[in-house]
N, C-alpha and C positions, 0 to 999 in steps of 0.2 A: 178407164183405168180400173183394175180390180179393186174390190173393197179392201181397205186397210185392216189387217188383223193383228199386227204386232209392230212395235217400235223397239229396235235394239239401240241402246244408248252407250256411248263411250265419252266420258267427260274428264278433262284434265285442265290444269292451269295453275293460276296463282290465287291463293286465299290467305288474306292477312300477310301478304308478302312471301309466302312459302308455297312450295309445290304441293298439289294434291292430285289424286286420281280416283275415279269412280266408274262403275259400269253397272248396267242393269237392263231390264226389259219392261216394256209397257204392253199389257194386253188390252186390245182395242175391240170394243163391240159397237160397230157403227149403227146397228139396228136399234140400240138402246141409247147411244150417245154416252157410253161410259168408258173410262180408262182406269186401269189399276197398275200401279208401278211398284217395283222393288229396285232400289238403287243402293248398292254397297260401296262405301268409301274404302278403297284399298290402301290409300296413303293420305294422311292428313297432317297439317302443320302441327308441331309440338304444342300441346296445351289446348288444342281445338277439339271441341266435342261436336258430334253431329247434332244439328238442331233443325227445327222445322223450316227455318229460312235458308239454311246452308244448301246451296245448289238449286234452290227452288226455281230461280230464273232460268236455269238450264234444263229443267226436267218437266215443267208444265207442258211443254211441247205444243202450246198454242191451240190452233183450230183443228189439228189433226184428229180425225175420228169424230168430229162434231155431228150431232143429229140435226138435219135440216128442219126448220120450222116455217110456218106460214105456207106460202106457195112452194111446192116441192119440185124437184126435177131440174133445178138450176145448177149450172157448173159450180163446183166448190173450189176453194183456193188451190187445193192440191191437184185438181184437174188442170189448172192453168200452169202450175209449176212443173208438172211432168215428172220424169224419172230421175232428174238430177238438178239440184239447186244449191245455192249458198245463201247464208243469211247473217245478219249482224243486228245485235240487240243491245240497247243501253237502258239500264234500269236504275232509277234514282230512289233510294230508300230514305224517305223523310229527310232529316237533317244529318243523317249518318254518312252519306256519300253515294257513290255510283259504282255499279258493277257492269261489266260488258262481257258479251260472249260472241264468238264467231262460230259458224256451223257449216258443215258440208253434209248434205243429205242425198241418199240414193234410194230409189224405190224399185223393188223387184218382187213379183209374185205375192203381193199383199203385205210385204215386209219393208218398213222404212228403216234404214240404217243411218243413224245420226251421230256424227263425230263433232263434239263440242269442245271449244277451248274457252275457259272462263277466267277472267281477270277481276278480282274483287279485293278491295281494301276496306270493305264495309264491316264494321263491328257494331252489332246491335245488341240490346239486352236479350236475355233468354226468351225465345218466342215459343208460344204454345199452340198457335194456329194461324191459318191463312184465310182471309176473308174472300168474298166473291170476287171474281175477275170479270172485267168487261172491257172490250176494245172494239174499235172500228177498223176494218181492213179495207183498203182502197186499191183498185186495180189501176196501175200506172203503165200504159203501153210503153215499149213493146214487150217487156219481160220482167217488170218490177211489181211487187206488192208491197204496200207500206201499211204499218199497223201502229196505232197509238191507243194506249189503254191504261188501266189502273187496277190495283187490288190493295189489300191491306194485310199487315201482320199484327197479331195480338200478342202482347207480352204476358208474362206470368202475373203481373200486377193488374192486368186488364186494360192497359193502355193500348191505343191503336196507333200504329205507325203507317202513314199513307205511302204507297208505292206507285210510281209512275214509270211507264216504259215506252220506248219507241223501237220498232222492229221493222227491218227492211229485208225482203226476200228477193233474190234474183234467180230466175230460172236459167239453167245451162242447157235445157232442152225444151224451150217454150213451144206451146201450141199457139203460134202467132195469130192465126185466124180467130181463135177463141179469145186471146188477149185483146185483139182489135175490137171484137164484138162486145166485150165486157168493159172496154176502156171507160174510166170515170165512174163505174159502178162501185158500190161499197157494200160490205157485209157487216152485220152486227154479230159479234161473238161473245158469249158469256159462259162462265163455268162456276160451279160450286165445288170446293176442294176440301177434302179432309186429309189430315196427315197423322203419322205415327212414327216414332223413333224407337228402334230396337238396336241398341249398341251402335255399331257402325253402319247400320242399314236404315235408310229413309224410305218409308212406305207412304204412298198416297193414293187416294182414289178420287175421281172427279166425274161430274156429270156435265157434259159440254153440249152446247146448242149453238146453231148458227142460223142467221136469217139474211136473205138478200134484201137490202133496203130499196125503197122505190127510187 
């Protein structure tokens, strides 16, 4: 599969019980394992401000564009998923509740187009940053990847809110031989994330790494 260069995002759904919509683009540099994102919220519930945590579960975009570490040359998760997939993610934000999103992704010519639907009733204190992310991705034959991981949110007062998530991917065009060969294998994925809010726009950059576990 061609190297991933860009992710086009379209996000919509329910936030605090009201409809919202956002769109943006992620520039991917697979040679450095970096991603830079600009996501603009075109419609937000009344009284809701764009915050570092708003939509973060739908914009980190997981392992896409990660730089391989350790022994290189191994098939990466996107190689298994192929050119079309769906996914479902559930994220629990401390004691504040759970948000979920569903996704449909298509890959063509180095561009991933990701359509996301987010449902969130989570109301957290004002957040000023996102802590490191770490998850383990397991290959489940014949066409499923499962991921479980964690990161944290830092409030204005310096308090840390733990975040846990579970993410399932199903390929709609799987490389079945590759899935069978990789069955039961796991990847360790981690990312360092920095965020910035400018009005209705959420900016973030990340350094992402992935390793095939023994």
